[in-house]
C-alpha positions in Angstrom: -111.3 63.7 -0.9 -108.9 61.5 -2.7 -108.0 58.6 -0.5 -104.1 59.1 -1.4 -104.4 62.9 -0.1 -105.9 61.4 3.2 -103.1 58.9 3.6 -100.6 61.4 3.1 -102.4 64.1 5.3 -102.7 61.0 8.0 -99.3 60.2 7.7 -98.0 63.7 8.2 -100.4 64.3 11.4 -99.3 61.0 13.0 -95.3 61.8 12.2 -96.1 65.5 13.8 -97.9 63.5 16.8 -94.9 61.5 17.3 -92.5 64.1 16.9 -94.3 66.3 19.5 -94.6 63.7 21.9 -90.8 63.2 22.5 -90.6 65.9 25.0 -93.5 65.1 26.9 -91.5 64.1 29.9 -89.8 67.3 29.9 -92.4 69.0 32.1 -93.5 65.8 34.0 -91.1 66.3 37.2 -91.7 68.3 40.4 -89.1 71.3 40.9 -87.9 71.2 44.4 -84.9 72.4 46.3 -82.5 69.2 47.0 -81.1 70.2 50.5 -78.5 67.5 50.1 -77.4 68.5 46.6 -73.5 68.7 47.6 -73.6 65.9 50.1 -70.8 63.3 49.6 -72.5 61.1 51.9 -75.5 60.9 50.0 -74.2 61.4 46.2 -70.6 60.6 46.4 -67.6 62.8 45.4 -68.5 62.5 41.6 -71.8 61.6 39.8 -70.5 58.4 38.8 -69.1 57.1 42.1 -70.8 55.2 45.0 -72.1 57.3 47.7 -70.4 56.9 51.1 -73.2 55.5 52.9 -73.1 52.4 50.6 -69.8 51.3 52.7 -71.8 50.9 55.7 -72.0 47.3 56.8 -74.3 45.9 59.4 -74.0 42.7 61.0 -76.4 39.8 60.2 -79.6 39.5 62.4 -81.5 36.6 61.5 -84.2 37.2 63.8 -85.2 40.2 61.6 -85.6 37.7 58.7 -88.3 35.6 60.3 -89.9 39.1 61.5 -89.8 40.1 57.8 -90.9 36.9 56.5 -94.0 37.1 59.0 -95.0 40.5 57.7 -94.6 39.3 54.3 -97.0 36.5 55.1 -99.8 38.7 56.8 -99.7 41.2 54.0 -99.3 38.9 50.7 -100.7 35.6 52.0 -98.6 32.6 52.3 -95.8 33.5 50.1 -91.9 32.8 50.9 -89.3 34.9 49.7 -86.7 34.1 47.3 -83.9 34.9 49.8 -85.9 33.0 52.4 -85.7 29.7 50.9 -82.6 27.3 51.0 
């Protein structure tokens, strides 16, 4: 086979592989029923709006930060959170 023909064929095959791989994520999803599909609380009034649940404000509880850091130390070793450092 002529080296020039081989390069053309290899380029064509590579191009086709690239074009066909553009849709590989198309079928990579689980089809399931969204029971909260029309919930303004979860998704907001519009797809571009913030969810109602984001407006919830909680009072600070410093003892939870200490507990969180103790759990983090137990799981990941003696590392500190960027939020816990002053």
